[in-house]
DSSP file (Angstrom, degrees, kcal/mol; ACC not computed):
  #  RESIDUE AA STRUCTURE BP1 BP2  ACC     N-H-->O    O-->H-N    N-H-->O    O-->H-N    TCO  KAPPA ALPHA  PHI   PSI    X-CA   Y-CA   Z-CA
    1    1 A M              0   0    0      0, 0.0     2,-0.5     0, 0.0    43,-0.1   0.000 360.0 360.0 360.0 120.4  106.1   20.8   88.0
    2    2 A T     >  -     0   0    0     45,-0.5     4,-1.9    41,-0.3     5,-0.1  -0.822 360.0-143.7-104.1 138.5  109.8   20.4   88.2
    3    3 A A  H  > S+     0   0    0     -2,-0.5     4,-2.0     1,-0.2     5,-0.1   0.851 100.4  55.3 -64.9 -34.5  111.4   18.2   90.8
    4    4 A S  H  > S+     0   0    0      2,-0.2     4,-2.0     1,-0.2    -1,-0.2   0.862 107.8  48.6 -73.6 -32.0  114.4   20.5   91.3
    5    5 A A  H  > S+     0   0    0     42,-0.2     4,-2.4     2,-0.2    -1,-0.2   0.879 112.2  50.0 -69.3 -37.4  112.2   23.6   92.0
    6    6 A E  H  X S+     0   0    0     -4,-1.9     4,-2.3     2,-0.2    -2,-0.2   0.885 110.6  49.3 -64.4 -37.2  110.2   21.5   94.5
    7    7 A R  H  X S+     0   0    0     -4,-2.0     4,-2.3     2,-0.2    -2,-0.2   0.888 110.1  50.7 -70.5 -39.9  113.5   20.4   96.1
    8    8 A V  H  X S+     0   0    0     -4,-2.0     4,-1.9     2,-0.2    -2,-0.2   0.916 113.2  47.0 -60.3 -46.6  114.7   24.0   96.3
    9    9 A A  H  X S+     0   0    0     -4,-2.4     4,-2.3     2,-0.2    -2,-0.2   0.910 111.0  49.4 -63.0 -45.2  111.4   25.0   97.9
   10   10 A S  H  X S+     0   0    0     -4,-2.3     4,-2.5     1,-0.2    -1,-0.2   0.873 109.7  52.3 -67.0 -38.4  111.4   22.2  100.4
   11   11 A Q  H  X S+     0   0    0     -4,-2.3     4,-2.3     2,-0.2    -1,-0.2   0.919 110.0  49.6 -62.8 -41.6  115.0   23.0  101.5
   12   12 A Y  H  X S+     0   0    0     -4,-1.9     4,-2.6     1,-0.2    -2,-0.2   0.940 111.7  47.3 -59.7 -49.4  114.0   26.6  102.1
   13   13 A V  H  X S+     0   0    0     -4,-2.3     4,-2.6     1,-0.2    -1,-0.2   0.890 111.3  51.6 -63.5 -38.8  111.0   25.6  104.2
   14   14 A E  H  X S+     0   0    0     -4,-2.5     4,-2.3     2,-0.2    -1,-0.2   0.925 111.3  47.3 -63.2 -42.9  113.1   23.1  106.2
   15   15 A K  H  X S+     0   0    0     -4,-2.3     4,-2.5     1,-0.2    -2,-0.2   0.902 112.8  50.0 -64.4 -41.0  115.8   25.8  106.9
   16   16 A L  H  X S+     0   0    0     -4,-2.6     4,-1.7     2,-0.2    -2,-0.2   0.909 108.7  51.7 -62.9 -41.7  113.0   28.2  107.9
   17   17 A D  H  < S+     0   0    0     -4,-2.6    -2,-0.2     1,-0.2    -1,-0.2   0.922 112.5  45.4 -61.8 -44.2  111.5   25.7  110.2
   18   18 A Q  H >< S+     0   0    0     -4,-2.3     3,-1.2     1,-0.2    -1,-0.2   0.894 111.7  52.0 -66.5 -38.4  114.8   25.1  111.9
   19   19 A A  H 3< S+     0   0    0     -4,-2.5     3,-0.4     1,-0.3    -1,-0.2   0.788 106.7  54.5 -71.7 -24.9  115.5   28.8  112.2
   20   20 A M  T >< S+     0   0    0     -4,-1.7     3,-1.9     1,-0.2    -1,-0.3   0.172  70.2 118.2 -93.7  20.3  112.1   29.5  113.8
   21   21 A V  T <  S+     0   0    0     -3,-1.2    -1,-0.2     1,-0.3    -2,-0.1   0.879  78.3  45.1 -54.1 -41.4  112.5   27.0  116.6
   22   22 A G  T 3  S+     0   0    0     -3,-0.4    50,-3.0    49,-0.0    -1,-0.3   0.429  94.0 106.0 -84.0   2.2  112.3   29.7  119.3
   23   23 A A  B <  S-A   71   0A   0     -3,-1.9    49,-0.1    48,-0.3    47,-0.1  -0.333  87.3 -79.0 -81.6 161.1  109.3   31.5  117.8
   24   24 A D     >  -     0   0    0     46,-2.7     4,-2.7     1,-0.1     5,-0.2  -0.337  43.5-129.7 -53.8 136.7  105.7   31.4  119.0
   25   25 A L  H  > S+     0   0    0      1,-0.2     4,-2.6     2,-0.2     5,-0.2   0.903 104.1  47.7 -64.4 -42.5  104.2   28.1  117.9
   26   26 A N  H  > S+     0   0    0      1,-0.2     4,-2.6     2,-0.2    -1,-0.2   0.927 114.9  45.2 -63.8 -42.5  101.1   29.6  116.3
   27   27 A E  H  > S+     0   0    0      2,-0.2     4,-2.5     1,-0.2     5,-0.2   0.881 113.1  51.7 -71.8 -34.7  103.0   32.2  114.5
   28   28 A R  H  X S+     0   0    0     -4,-2.7     4,-2.6     2,-0.2     5,-0.2   0.937 111.7  47.0 -61.8 -46.0  105.6   29.6  113.3
   29   29 A R  H  X S+     0   0    0     -4,-2.6     4,-2.7    -5,-0.2    -2,-0.2   0.928 113.6  47.3 -61.9 -47.7  102.8   27.4  112.0
   30   30 A E  H  X S+     0   0    0     -4,-2.6     4,-2.3     2,-0.2    -1,-0.2   0.905 113.6  47.7 -62.0 -42.4  101.1   30.2  110.3
   31   31 A T  H  X S+     0   0    0     -4,-2.5     4,-2.4     2,-0.2     5,-0.3   0.928 114.2  46.1 -64.0 -45.8  104.3   31.5  108.7
   32   32 A L  H  X S+     0   0    0     -4,-2.6     4,-3.1    -5,-0.2     5,-0.2   0.927 113.9  48.2 -65.7 -43.9  105.4   28.1  107.5
   33   33 A N  H  X S+     0   0    0     -4,-2.7     4,-2.3    -5,-0.2    -1,-0.2   0.890 112.7  49.0 -62.6 -40.3  102.0   27.2  106.1
   34   34 A E  H  X S+     0   0    0     -4,-2.3     4,-2.0    -5,-0.2    -2,-0.2   0.927 116.1  41.5 -63.7 -49.0  101.7   30.6  104.3
   35   35 A I  H  X S+     0   0    0     -4,-2.4     4,-2.8     2,-0.2     5,-0.2   0.925 115.5  50.6 -67.1 -45.6  105.2   30.3  102.7
   36   36 A R  H  X S+     0   0    0     -4,-3.1     4,-2.6    -5,-0.3    -2,-0.2   0.908 109.9  50.3 -58.5 -41.5  104.7   26.6  102.0
   37   37 A G  H  X S+     0   0    0     -4,-2.3     4,-2.2    -5,-0.2    -1,-0.2   0.908 111.8  47.8 -65.2 -41.6  101.4   27.3  100.3
   38   38 A E  H  X S+     0   0    0     -4,-2.0     4,-1.9     2,-0.2    -2,-0.2   0.926 114.1  46.7 -63.6 -44.4  102.9   30.1   98.1
   39   39 A L  H  X S+     0   0    0     -4,-2.8     4,-2.5     2,-0.2    -2,-0.2   0.887 110.6  52.0 -64.2 -39.8  105.9   27.8   97.1
   40   40 A D  H  X S+     0   0    0     -4,-2.6     4,-2.6    -5,-0.2    -1,-0.2   0.904 108.1  52.3 -64.8 -39.3  103.6   24.9   96.3
   41   41 A R  H  X S+     0   0    0     -4,-2.2     4,-1.5     2,-0.2    -1,-0.2   0.927 109.9  48.9 -58.8 -43.9  101.6   27.2   94.1
   42   42 A L  H  <>S+     0   0    0     -4,-1.9     5,-1.9     1,-0.2     4,-0.2   0.904 111.4  49.1 -60.9 -44.0  104.7   28.2   92.3
   43   43 A V  H ><5S+     0   0    0     -4,-2.5     3,-1.6     1,-0.2   -41,-0.3   0.918 108.8  52.5 -63.4 -43.6  105.8   24.6   91.9
   44   44 A D  H 3<5S+     0   0    0     -4,-2.6    -1,-0.2     1,-0.3    -2,-0.2   0.774 103.5  59.3 -64.7 -26.8  102.3   23.7   90.5
   45   45 A E  T 3<5S-     0   0    0     -4,-1.5    -1,-0.3    -5,-0.2    -2,-0.2   0.503 122.9-106.6 -80.0  -2.2  102.6   26.5   88.0
   46   46 A G  T < 5 +     0   0    0     -3,-1.6    -3,-0.2    -4,-0.2    -2,-0.1   0.755  52.2 178.4  86.8  27.1  105.7   24.8   86.6
   47   47 A T      < -     0   0    0     -5,-1.9   -45,-0.5     1,-0.1   -42,-0.2  -0.368  24.7-127.2 -62.7 134.6  108.3   27.2   88.0
   48   48 A T     >  -     0   0    0      1,-0.1     4,-2.2    -2,-0.1     5,-0.2  -0.260  25.2-104.4 -78.0 170.2  111.9   26.3   87.2
   49   49 A A  H  > S+     0   0    0      2,-0.2     4,-2.6     1,-0.2     5,-0.2   0.899 121.2  50.6 -63.4 -39.9  114.5   25.9   89.8
   50   50 A E  H  > S+     0   0    0      2,-0.2     4,-2.0     1,-0.2    -1,-0.2   0.911 110.6  48.7 -67.3 -40.0  116.1   29.3   88.9
   51   51 A E  H  > S+     0   0    0      2,-0.2     4,-2.0     1,-0.2    -1,-0.2   0.891 110.4  51.5 -63.5 -37.9  112.8   31.1   89.0
   52   52 A M  H  X S+     0   0    0     -4,-2.2     4,-2.8     1,-0.2     5,-0.2   0.922 107.3  53.0 -67.3 -42.5  112.1   29.5   92.4
   53   53 A R  H  X S+     0   0    0     -4,-2.6     4,-2.4     1,-0.2    -1,-0.2   0.911 107.5  52.7 -57.8 -39.2  115.5   30.7   93.7
   54   54 A G  H  X S+     0   0    0     -4,-2.0     4,-1.7     2,-0.2    -1,-0.2   0.892 109.3  47.9 -63.4 -40.1  114.6   34.2   92.5
   55   55 A H  H  X S+     0   0    0     -4,-2.0     4,-1.9     2,-0.2    -2,-0.2   0.903 111.8  50.4 -64.0 -41.5  111.3   34.1   94.5
   56   56 A L  H  X S+     0   0    0     -4,-2.8     4,-1.6     1,-0.2    -2,-0.2   0.890 107.8  52.7 -66.5 -36.6  113.2   32.8   97.6
   57   57 A E  H  < S+     0   0    0     -4,-2.4    -1,-0.2     1,-0.2    -2,-0.2   0.890 108.3  51.7 -61.8 -40.3  115.7   35.7   97.2
   58   58 A A  H  < S+     0   0    0     -4,-1.7    -1,-0.2     1,-0.2    -2,-0.2   0.879 106.9  52.9 -63.4 -39.3  112.7   38.0   97.1
   59   59 A L  H  < S-     0   0    0     -4,-1.9    -1,-0.2     1,-0.2    -2,-0.2   0.845 111.4-133.7 -64.3 -34.5  111.3   36.5  100.3
   60   60 A G     <  -     0   0    0     -4,-1.6    -1,-0.2    -5,-0.1    -2,-0.1  -0.291  35.7 -35.5 102.6 170.5  114.7   37.0  102.0
   61   61 A P     >  -     0   0    0      0, 0.0     4,-1.6     0, 0.0     3,-0.5  -0.309  52.9-123.8 -64.4 146.7  117.0   34.9  104.2
   62   62 A V  H  > S+     0   0    0      1,-0.2     4,-2.5     2,-0.2     5,-0.2   0.807 110.8  61.3 -60.9 -28.8  115.3   32.5  106.6
   63   63 A E  H  > S+     0   0    0      2,-0.2     4,-2.2     1,-0.2    -1,-0.2   0.892 102.9  49.6 -66.9 -39.3  117.2   34.1  109.5
   64   64 A D  H  > S+     0   0    0     -3,-0.5     4,-1.5     2,-0.2    -1,-0.2   0.905 111.9  47.6 -64.4 -43.5  115.5   37.5  108.8
   65   65 A I  H  X S+     0   0    0     -4,-1.6     4,-0.9     1,-0.2    -2,-0.2   0.901 113.1  49.5 -64.6 -42.0  112.0   35.9  108.6
   66   66 A A  H  < S+     0   0    0     -4,-2.5     3,-0.3     1,-0.2    -2,-0.2   0.868 108.8  51.3 -67.4 -35.3  112.8   34.0  111.9
   67   67 A Q  H  < S+     0   0    0     -4,-2.2    -1,-0.2     1,-0.2    -2,-0.2   0.797 104.5  58.6 -71.5 -28.6  114.0   37.1  113.7
   68   68 A A  H  < S+     0   0    0     -4,-1.5    -1,-0.2    -5,-0.2    -2,-0.2   0.758  89.8  90.2 -72.1 -24.1  110.8   39.0  112.7
   69   69 A A  S  < S-     0   0    0     -4,-0.9   -41,-0.0    -3,-0.3    -3,-0.0  -0.468  89.2-106.5 -76.1 148.9  108.6   36.4  114.4
   70   70 A S        -     0   0    0     -2,-0.1   -46,-2.7     1,-0.1   -43,-0.1  -0.483  40.6-106.3 -72.9 139.3  107.8   36.9  118.0
   71   71 A P  B     -A   23   0A   0      0, 0.0   -48,-0.3     0, 0.0    -1,-0.1  -0.190  40.0 -92.1 -64.0 157.6  109.6   34.7  120.5
   72   72 A S        -     0   0    0    -50,-3.0   -48,-0.1     1,-0.1   -49,-0.0  -0.401  26.3-134.6 -67.2 144.7  107.9   31.9  122.3
   73   73 A E  S    S+     0   0    0      1,-0.1    -1,-0.1    -3,-0.1   -49,-0.0   0.821  91.8  57.6 -68.8 -31.8  106.4   32.7  125.6
   74   74 A K  S    S-     0   0    0      3,-0.0    -1,-0.1     0, 0.0    -2,-0.1  -0.894  82.0-138.4-104.8 120.9  107.7   29.7  127.2
   75   75 A P        -     0   0    0      0, 0.0     2,-0.1     0, 0.0    -2,-0.0  -0.408  40.7 -89.6 -66.7 153.6  111.5   29.0  127.2
   76   76 A P        -     0   0    0      0, 0.0     2,-0.8     0, 0.0    43,-0.0  -0.434  38.0-124.4 -63.7 138.3  112.5   25.4  126.5
   77   77 A H        +     0   0    0      1,-0.2     4,-0.4    -2,-0.1     3,-0.1  -0.755  35.5 170.5 -88.4 114.8  112.7   23.4  129.6
   78   78 A T     >  +     0   0    0     -2,-0.8     4,-2.9     1,-0.1     5,-0.2   0.568  56.3  87.2-100.0  -9.8  116.2   21.9  129.6
   79   79 A L  H  > S+     0   0    0      1,-0.2     4,-2.7     2,-0.2     5,-0.2   0.920  91.6  46.5 -58.2 -45.0  116.2   20.5  133.1
   80   80 A F  H  > S+     0   0    0      1,-0.2     4,-2.2     2,-0.2    -1,-0.2   0.914 113.4  50.0 -62.6 -43.7  114.6   17.2  132.0
   81   81 A A  H  > S+     0   0    0     -4,-0.4     4,-1.7     2,-0.2    -1,-0.2   0.880 111.4  47.7 -61.0 -41.8  117.0   16.9  129.1
   82   82 A K  H  X S+     0   0    0     -4,-2.9     4,-2.4     2,-0.2    -2,-0.2   0.896 111.1  51.2 -69.9 -38.2  120.0   17.6  131.3
   83   83 A L  H  X S+     0   0    0     -4,-2.7     4,-2.6    -5,-0.2    -2,-0.2   0.880 107.9  53.3 -62.8 -37.6  118.8   15.0  133.9
   84   84 A T  H  X S+     0   0    0     -4,-2.2     4,-2.4     2,-0.2    -1,-0.2   0.899 109.6  47.4 -62.3 -40.7  118.4   12.5  131.1
   85   85 A L  H  X S+     0   0    0     -4,-1.7     4,-2.7     2,-0.2    -2,-0.2   0.904 112.2  50.4 -66.9 -41.2  122.0   13.1  130.0
   86   86 A A  H  X S+     0   0    0     -4,-2.4     4,-2.3     1,-0.2    -2,-0.2   0.911 110.6  49.6 -64.5 -40.5  123.1   12.8  133.6
   87   87 A W  H  X S+     0   0    0     -4,-2.6     4,-2.4     2,-0.2    -2,-0.2   0.915 110.1  50.2 -61.3 -44.5  121.2    9.5  133.9
   88   88 A A  H  X S+     0   0    0     -4,-2.4     4,-1.8     1,-0.2    -2,-0.2   0.922 111.0  49.5 -61.0 -43.8  122.8    8.2  130.7
   89   89 A S  H  X S+     0   0    0     -4,-2.7     4,-1.8     1,-0.2    -1,-0.2   0.887 109.4  51.7 -65.6 -37.8  126.3    9.1  132.0
   90   90 A A  H  X S+     0   0    0     -4,-2.3     4,-3.1     1,-0.2    -1,-0.2   0.898 107.1  53.3 -61.2 -41.5  125.5    7.4  135.3
   91   91 A S  H  X S+     0   0    0     -4,-2.4     4,-1.5     1,-0.2    -1,-0.2   0.866 105.4  54.4 -65.6 -33.3  124.5    4.3  133.5
   92   92 A A  H  < S+     0   0    0     -4,-1.8     4,-0.4     2,-0.2    -1,-0.2   0.919 111.9  44.1 -63.3 -42.0  127.8    4.3  131.6
   93   93 A V  H >X S+     0   0    0     -4,-1.8     3,-1.4     1,-0.2     4,-0.6   0.914 111.9  52.8 -66.7 -43.7  129.7    4.4  134.9
   94   94 A L  H >X S+     0   0    0     -4,-3.1     4,-3.5     1,-0.3     3,-0.7   0.762  95.3  71.2 -65.0 -22.8  127.4    1.7  136.3
   95   95 A A  H 3< S+     0   0    0     -4,-1.5    -1,-0.3     1,-0.2    -2,-0.2   0.771  92.2  58.1 -64.8 -23.5  128.2   -0.5  133.3
   96   96 A L  H <4 S+     0   0    0     -3,-1.4    -1,-0.2    -4,-0.4    -2,-0.2   0.814 121.3  23.3 -74.1 -31.5  131.7   -1.0  134.7
   97   97 A W  H << S+     0   0    0     -3,-0.7    -2,-0.2    -4,-0.6    -3,-0.1   0.773 139.9  14.9-106.6 -36.2  130.5   -2.5  137.9
   98   98 A A    >X  +     0   0    0     -4,-3.5     4,-1.8    -5,-0.1     3,-1.7  -0.578  60.3 172.0-143.1  76.0  127.0   -3.8  137.3
   99   99 A P  H 3> S+     0   0    0      0, 0.0     4,-1.8     0, 0.0    -1,-0.1   0.777  79.3  62.6 -57.1 -29.0  126.3   -4.1  133.5
  100  100 A Y  H 34 S+     0   0    0      1,-0.2    -5,-0.1     2,-0.2    -2,-0.0   0.726 110.4  39.8 -70.6 -22.0  123.1   -6.0  134.1
  101  101 A L  H <> S+     0   0    0     -3,-1.7     4,-1.4    -7,-0.2    -1,-0.2   0.735 111.3  58.3 -92.0 -28.9  121.7   -2.9  135.9
  102  102 A A  H  X S+     0   0    0     -4,-1.8     4,-2.8    -8,-0.3     5,-0.2   0.841  96.2  62.4 -69.3 -34.4  123.3   -0.4  133.5
  103  103 A A  H  X S+     0   0    0     -4,-1.8     4,-2.0     1,-0.2    -1,-0.2   0.930 106.2  42.0 -65.1 -46.4  121.5   -1.8  130.4
  104  104 A P  H  > S+     0   0    0      0, 0.0     4,-2.4     0, 0.0    -1,-0.2   0.915 115.1  52.7 -66.9 -37.8  117.9   -1.0  131.6
  105  105 A A  H  X S+     0   0    0     -4,-1.4     4,-2.1     1,-0.2    -2,-0.2   0.927 109.8  48.6 -60.8 -43.4  119.1    2.4  132.9
  106  106 A A  H  X S+     0   0    0     -4,-2.8     4,-2.3     1,-0.2    -1,-0.2   0.888 108.9  53.0 -64.9 -38.6  120.6    3.2  129.5
  107  107 A L  H  X S+     0   0    0     -4,-2.0     4,-2.1    -5,-0.2    -1,-0.2   0.889 108.4  50.9 -64.3 -38.2  117.4    2.1  127.8
  108  108 A L  H  X S+     0   0    0     -4,-2.4     4,-2.4     2,-0.2    -2,-0.2   0.928 112.2  45.3 -62.8 -44.3  115.4    4.4  130.0
  109  109 A S  H  X S+     0   0    0     -4,-2.1     4,-2.6     2,-0.2    -2,-0.2   0.825 110.4  55.8 -70.7 -30.8  117.7    7.4  129.2
  110  110 A L  H  X S+     0   0    0     -4,-2.3     4,-1.4     2,-0.2    -1,-0.2   0.937 110.5  43.8 -62.9 -47.1  117.6    6.5  125.5
  111  111 A I  H  X S+     0   0    0     -4,-2.1     4,-0.7     2,-0.2    -2,-0.2   0.914 116.0  47.7 -62.1 -46.1  113.8    6.6  125.5
  112  112 A A  H >< S+     0   0    0     -4,-2.4     3,-0.8     1,-0.2     4,-0.5   0.886 109.4  53.4 -66.2 -39.8  113.7    9.9  127.5
  113  113 A G  H >< S+     0   0    0     -4,-2.6     3,-0.9     1,-0.2    -1,-0.2   0.817 101.5  59.8 -66.8 -28.4  116.4   11.4  125.3
  114  114 A R  H 3< S+     0   0    0     -4,-1.4    -1,-0.2     1,-0.2    -2,-0.2   0.718  96.4  63.4 -71.3 -20.4  114.3   10.7  122.1
  115  115 A T  T << S+     0   0    0     -3,-0.8     2,-0.9    -4,-0.7    -1,-0.2   0.698  82.0  85.5 -76.4 -17.6  111.5   12.8  123.5
  116  116 A Q    <   +     0   0    0     -3,-0.9    -1,-0.1    -4,-0.5     3,-0.0  -0.748  48.6 143.3 -87.6 106.2  113.6   15.9  123.5
  117  117 A R        +     0   0    0     -2,-0.9     2,-0.4     1,-0.1    -1,-0.2   0.571  41.4  71.9-124.2 -11.4  113.1   17.3  119.9
  118  118 A Y  S >> S-     0   0    0      4,-0.0     3,-1.0   -96,-0.0     4,-0.7  -0.893  92.1 -39.9-120.5 139.0  112.9   21.1  120.0
  119  119 A G  H >> S-     0   0    0     -2,-0.4     3,-1.0     1,-0.3     4,-0.8  -0.122 118.5  -8.8  62.7-140.7  115.4   23.9  120.5
  120  120 A T  H 3> S+     0   0    0      1,-0.3     4,-1.6     2,-0.2     3,-0.4   0.810 131.5  64.1 -62.1 -32.4  118.0   23.6  123.2
  121  121 A C  H <> S+     0   0    0     -3,-1.0     4,-3.0     1,-0.2    -1,-0.3   0.837  94.4  60.0 -63.5 -30.5  116.4   20.5  124.5
  122  122 A A  H <X S+     0   0    0     -3,-1.0     4,-2.9    -4,-0.7    -1,-0.2   0.884 102.8  52.1 -64.2 -37.5  117.2   18.7  121.3
  123  123 A V  H  X S+     0   0    0     -4,-0.8     4,-2.1    -3,-0.4    -1,-0.2   0.951 114.6  41.4 -62.0 -50.3  120.9   19.3  121.8
  124  124 A W  H  X S+     0   0    0     -4,-1.6     4,-2.1     1,-0.2    -2,-0.2   0.865 114.3  53.3 -61.0 -40.6  120.8   17.8  125.2
  125  125 A G  H  X S+     0   0    0     -4,-3.0     4,-2.1     2,-0.2    -2,-0.2   0.891 108.3  48.9 -64.8 -40.6  118.5   15.1  124.1
  126  126 A R  H  X S+     0   0    0     -4,-2.9     4,-2.7     1,-0.2     5,-0.2   0.935 110.7  51.9 -64.9 -44.6  120.9   14.1  121.2
  127  127 A A  H  X S+     0   0    0     -4,-2.1     4,-2.4     1,-0.2    -1,-0.2   0.875 109.8  48.1 -58.5 -38.6  123.8   14.0  123.7
  128  128 A S  H  X S+     0   0    0     -4,-2.1     4,-2.8     2,-0.2    -1,-0.2   0.866 109.8  53.2 -75.0 -32.9  121.9   11.8  126.1
  129  129 A V  H  X S+     0   0    0     -4,-2.1     4,-2.5     2,-0.2    -2,-0.2   0.960 111.6  46.1 -60.0 -49.5  120.9    9.4  123.1
  130  130 A H  H  X S+     0   0    0     -4,-2.7     4,-2.4     1,-0.2    -2,-0.2   0.924 114.0  47.0 -58.2 -45.6  124.5    9.1  122.2
  131  131 A M  H  X S+     0   0    0     -4,-2.4     4,-2.5    -5,-0.2    -1,-0.2   0.906 111.4  52.7 -66.1 -38.6  125.6    8.6  125.8
  132  132 A S  H  X S+     0   0    0     -4,-2.8     4,-2.5     2,-0.2    -2,-0.2   0.914 109.9  48.1 -64.3 -41.2  122.8    5.9  126.2
  133  133 A V  H  X S+     0   0    0     -4,-2.5     4,-2.4     1,-0.2    -1,-0.2   0.915 111.8  49.2 -65.0 -39.7  123.9    4.0  123.1
  134  134 A A  H  X S+     0   0    0     -4,-2.4     4,-2.8    -5,-0.2    -2,-0.2   0.904 110.8  50.5 -65.5 -37.7  127.5    4.1  124.3
  135  135 A S  H  X S+     0   0    0     -4,-2.5     4,-2.6     2,-0.2    -2,-0.2   0.903 110.3  50.8 -64.7 -40.2  126.3    2.8  127.8
  136  136 A L  H  X S+     0   0    0     -4,-2.5     4,-2.2     2,-0.2    -2,-0.2   0.926 111.5  46.9 -63.5 -45.9  124.4    0.0  126.1
  137  137 A C  H  X S+     0   0    0     -4,-2.4     4,-2.4     2,-0.2    -2,-0.2   0.923 113.0  48.4 -62.4 -45.4  127.4   -1.0  124.1
  138  138 A L  H  X S+     0   0    0     -4,-2.8     4,-2.7     1,-0.2     5,-0.2   0.893 110.8  52.3 -60.9 -40.8  129.6   -0.9  127.1
  139  139 A S  H  X S+     0   0    0     -4,-2.6     4,-2.5     2,-0.2    -1,-0.2   0.902 109.7  48.7 -60.9 -42.5  127.0   -2.9  129.1
  140  140 A A  H  X S+     0   0    0     -4,-2.2     4,-2.3     2,-0.2    -2,-0.2   0.915 112.6  48.0 -66.8 -41.1  127.0   -5.6  126.3
  141  141 A I  H  X S+     0   0    0     -4,-2.4     4,-2.3     2,-0.2    -2,-0.2   0.918 113.6  47.2 -64.7 -42.2  130.8   -5.7  126.2
  142  142 A M  H  X S+     0   0    0     -4,-2.7     4,-2.7     2,-0.2    -2,-0.2   0.894 111.3  50.5 -68.7 -37.8  131.0   -6.0  130.0
  143  143 A L  H  X S+     0   0    0     -4,-2.5     4,-2.3     2,-0.2    -1,-0.2   0.907 110.4  50.1 -65.4 -39.2  128.3   -8.7  130.1
  144  144 A S  H  X S+     0   0    0     -4,-2.3     4,-2.6     2,-0.2    -2,-0.2   0.924 111.3  49.1 -60.9 -44.4  130.2  -10.7  127.4
  145  145 A L  H  X S+     0   0    0     -4,-2.3     4,-2.6     2,-0.2     5,-0.2   0.893 110.5  50.7 -67.5 -37.8  133.4  -10.4  129.4
  146  146 A L  H  X S+     0   0    0     -4,-2.7     4,-2.4     1,-0.2    -1,-0.2   0.906 112.3  46.4 -64.1 -38.9  131.7  -11.5  132.6
  147  147 A L  H  X S+     0   0    0     -4,-2.3     4,-2.2     2,-0.2    -2,-0.2   0.897 112.8  49.7 -68.9 -39.0  130.2  -14.5  130.8
  148  148 A A  H  X S+     0   0    0     -4,-2.6     4,-2.3     2,-0.2    -2,-0.2   0.932 113.6  46.1 -64.8 -42.7  133.6  -15.4  129.2
  149  149 A V  H  X S+     0   0    0     -4,-2.6     4,-2.3     1,-0.2    -2,-0.2   0.926 112.8  48.8 -63.4 -45.1  135.4  -15.1  132.6
  150  150 A S  H  X S+     0   0    0     -4,-2.4     4,-1.2    -5,-0.2    -1,-0.2   0.865 112.8  49.1 -67.4 -34.5  132.7  -17.2  134.4
  151  151 A D  H  X S+     0   0    0     -4,-2.2     4,-0.9     2,-0.2    -1,-0.2   0.918 112.4  47.3 -68.0 -41.6  132.9  -19.9  131.6
  152  152 A S  H  < S+     0   0    0     -4,-2.3    -2,-0.2     1,-0.2    -1,-0.2   0.839 111.4  50.1 -70.4 -33.9  136.6  -20.1  131.7
  153  153 A S  H  < S+     0   0    0     -4,-2.3    -1,-0.2     1,-0.2    -2,-0.2   0.769 106.5  55.9 -76.2 -24.1  136.8  -20.3  135.5
  154  154 A A  H  <        0   0    0     -4,-1.2    -1,-0.2     1,-0.2    -2,-0.2   0.739 360.0 360.0 -72.8 -25.3  134.2  -23.1  135.5
  155  155 A A     <        0   0    0     -4,-0.9    -1,-0.2    -3,-0.2    -2,-0.2   0.484 360.0 360.0 -85.4 360.0  136.3  -25.2  133.2
């Protein structure tokens, strides 16, 4: 068993998994398990990295395998992900006027954004996570400024 052949195989399976995001879940699972099992068998037989690349070339590009799979019956629901991004953006604006309210709002959008992991939702989810982190940082800065101003005016 060579570690480099195993690495080549795992990279191929990861790319295939990403390429099959829009495929039917059962078909995706079956395809990935079948290919993963075949590649694991080859690794257990002591296949070298070059031999593994040859086997993967015979399988074909991951895009071709993904296109052959039937599409998912349900399109990804992006409404929740888009609302999460809007909530994160609103919390960033709110941080300028009421940072003590913006921080919890940003935390909620951060948690909601982390739940979006697949397909188009993942893109919106990542954007809302980034916006939430920026909102939290802005809230912390504004809270620090408010404390500094209130301490200096009391003295």
